[in-house]
N, C-alpha and C positions, 0 to 999 in steps of 0.2 A: 210389282215385279214385272219386268219385261222379258228378261232372258236368263237362262241358266245353262251351264255347260256340264259335261260329264263328271267334273270334279265337285259339282255343287256350288260353284261360284255364281253369284246372282248379280244382275244389274237391273236398275230401275230408275224411276223418276219420283221426286218428292217436291211438293210445293212448300215454300216457306210462308211465314205469316203475312208477307206482302203479295202472296199468290204468284211468286216467281218460281219457275221450274229449275231444279237442280238435279243432276244425276248422282247415283250412288252405286257403289260396288260392295258386296259382302263376300269377302274372300277369306276362307279359313277362320271364320268367326270375327274377322276384323271389318268394321264398317268404315267406308271412306266415301265422303261426299266430294264431288268434283264438278267443275265448270270449265267450259272452253274459255280461254283468256279473252276478256272483252265482250263476251256474249251476253245478250239479254236473257236468253234461256238456253238450257242444255238438256238433251234427251239421250240417255244411254238406253239402247233398245235390244242389243244382242251381245253375247260374249261367246267366243269360240273356245275350243279345248286348249288352245295355246294361251288363253287369258287376254286376248285382244278384245277391246270393247269397241263396238260400232254404234253409231247413232247420228245425231244431227244437232246443230246449234243455230240459234236465231241471232243475227247481227242487229246493230242499232237501227238499221233501216227496215227491219222486219223480214229480211230475206233469210231463208233456211238453207243450210249447206250440210250435206251428208259427209261424215268423216269417220276416221278411226282415231280414237282417243289414245293418247300416250302421255308419258310424264311431262313432255314439253308443251302440251296444249295448255 
């Protein structure tokens, strides 16, 4: 777990069996795993009280970019 808001929504990071990082959100008892489209790794690190998730992703060149995740990512 990396972040939690006042509603109890949680964001974090999990590694799969290939040791690739993926982000997750636990919102109202519903677990959702998510990745930035085309990313090599995704890290959800914070969630605000409006439910916006903040974090970073690693592109195929190894560069990290800070972002706000949304349905379109």
